[in-house]
N, C-alpha and C positions, 0 to 999 in steps of 0.2 A: 504493500500500500504506500503510495507516494505521500510525501509530507505536504502540509498545507502551504499554499503559495503565500509568501510574505510580500505585501505591497509596500514599497518604500514611499515615504512622504516626500513630496516635491520641495525644492528650495523655496519656490514661490508659486503663486497662482496669478495668472493675468486676467484682469477684469477691467473693462472700459478703458483698455489701453495702459493700465497701470499694473506693474508687477508688485504683488503684495507678499511680503515675507510671512511664512506660516510655520514657525518652529513648533514642534510638538509640545514643548514645555509650556507654551503660552496659548497656542491656538488649538482648541479642542476639536475632536472629530466632527462635532455638530456644526461648529463655525466653519470648518474647512469645507463641509458639504455645501453649505450656503454659498460659499465663494465659488466652488466649482460649478454650481448651478447658475451662477451669475445673479444671485439674489442679494448679495451683500451690499447694503447701502446704495443700491442702484438708483433709487429716486433722487437721493441727495446728490450723487455724483453727476447724473445727467443734468439736473437743474442748475447745479453750481456753474458748470461750464457755460451755460447759456446766459447767466446773469452777471458774470464778471465784466467789469468795465475798465477802461484804461486807467492805470495808476492805482488800482484797487489795493487796499491794505486790509488783509483778511485776518480776523481774530477767530480762532476755532476753540470752542469749549467742548472737551471730550475728544481727545486726539485718537483714541483707539489704537490701531496698529499702523497709522500713517497714510491710509488710503485717501481720505478726503484732502488732507494737507498736501499730498503728492499731486492730486489733481489741481489744486489751487496753485501750487508752486510751479507746475509745468506750463500753466496758461501764460502765454506771452504778455497778456495785459496786466498781470499781477505785479505789483511793486514789492510787496512784502507779505509774509505770513508769519503769524505766531500761533502756536497751538499749546493748550494746557491739557494735560492728561493726569488724572489723579493716581492711576495705577502705576506704581514705580517699576513694576516688572515689564511695562510696555515701552519704556524709553529706548531700550536697545533695539526692539523690534521696529519701532518708528524709524530709528536711524538707518536700519538695514533697508526698509522699504524705500526711504528717500535715496539711499545709495544705489539701489537697483534701478531707480528711475532718473538718476543724475540730477536730483533736486537738491539745490544748495541754498535756497533763499528762505528756508523755514527755520524759525527759532523755536525750539522745543523746550517747554517747561513742565516739570512735575509738580502738580498741586491742584487745588480747587479754587475757583473763583466764587466769591460770595458778595452779597450786597454790603454787609458791614462785618469787618473782621474783628471779632471780639477776642480772638485768641490766635496764636501763631500756627497751631496745628490742630487738626480735627480727625476723628476716626473715619476710616473709609473701609468698606467691606468688599473683599475680593471673592469672586466666585469662579467656578470651573470654566464656564463660558464667559470670557472677559467682558462681553458686552452687557452682562447682567450685573456687573460690579457697580456699587453705588454708595451714596452716603447713608442710605436707609438700611437699618437693621430689621429684618423680617421676623415677625413673631414665630417662635418655635424653631427657627433655623439653627442648624448645628454645623453645617459644612462651610459657612463663610469664614474667611480669615480676616480679622481686624488688623489694620495697619494705620499708623498715624501719618498724615500727609500735610504738607505746607498749605497755608491759606493765603490767598491774594484778594485784595479788595477790588471789585470791578471798577469803581470810579477811578482808582489809581491807575489801573491798566489802561483804561480808556484815555486818560490824560497822557500817559507815558508812551503808549504805542500808537495812538491816534488812528484806530481802525475806521474804515469806511463801510465795512461789512462784518457781521458776526455770523458764524456758523455754529450751531449749538445742538449737541446730542448728549445729554447728561442724565439719562435714565430717571426722569422725574424731578430732577433738581431745578428744572426750568420754572417750576411753580413758585419757588422762593426767590429766584434771581431777577425776574422781570416783573416789577410791581408798579410800573407807571412812572417811575422817576426818569429823569432826563438821560438820553444816550447821545451826548454831544458828538457831532461829526459822523455818526453812523447813519447810513442811508438805507441799508437793507439788513434784515435779520432772517436767515434761513434756519429754521428750527424744526427738529423732530419732536413732536408732542407725544407724551406717553399717558393717554387717557386711563388705561387700566391702573396706573400707579397714582395719578393725581386726581382722578375722579372728575365728575361734572363741574364741581365748584372750582377746582383747579383750572379746568379748561376755560371757564368763564373769566376767571381772574386774569389769565394770561391775555385773552383777547381784550378785556377791559383795560389792562395795563398798557398794552401796546397802543391802543386807541388813545389813551390818556397821554402817552408819550409822543403822539403825532404820527403814528403809523397806521396803515390800512392793510387788510388781507388782500394779497395779490393772487387772484384766482388763476391767472395765466401760468404762474410758476409755483403752483402748489399741487400736491397729490397725496390724498389720504392724510396720514399723520405728519407728512412733511409739508411745512407751511412757510411761505415767504411773506414776511411783513415788510412793507416798503414805506419809507417816509413820504408823507403827503406834502409835496412842494407847494408853496404859495402860488 
């Protein structure tokens, strides 16, 4: 009887023209399957390339494994990209993804952005599927690993980096981050909303908050939970 065939894991998976690093220690089989099927962050990736304008300065919240920031960095219209990812295990994966795509204009930071930084570090919960890691501790959960990560205040980052666009996928953290306060200089916010996590009240609060900040829902560049809020120009 022959031995079972051993299927080797690829160095990377190519999706939407981007080579994504997929190390086994970080990228689970579930996530890898999504990538191979072309389902990983497809909506965000396709929309992002359509809305980048000349001189765009892109701030990404939730860097994942570098896919979205690689798309942003490769776009010739992009002037600069900064990405914040809370999971410290993903920094090296992001760097490899950028190297695979010859992307050199992305500044990668490990940490969490908050509205008001009351402390320098906060707990973050790592899960097997990296995209499920978040600030929220789930009731009865035993498999999540708690790590302490640096905290950055959003207003400080806005003033220091001066983004014209924000891209956000932070697994429910969006409900606390965008509360109607000013987003100076920002013209577009492409955000993935997580209704199962934030609930109807959270969804309403986000739409109310962006409206209060002078943004409207751009139907032409939104799909399902991926929403573009665009600043309403006078």
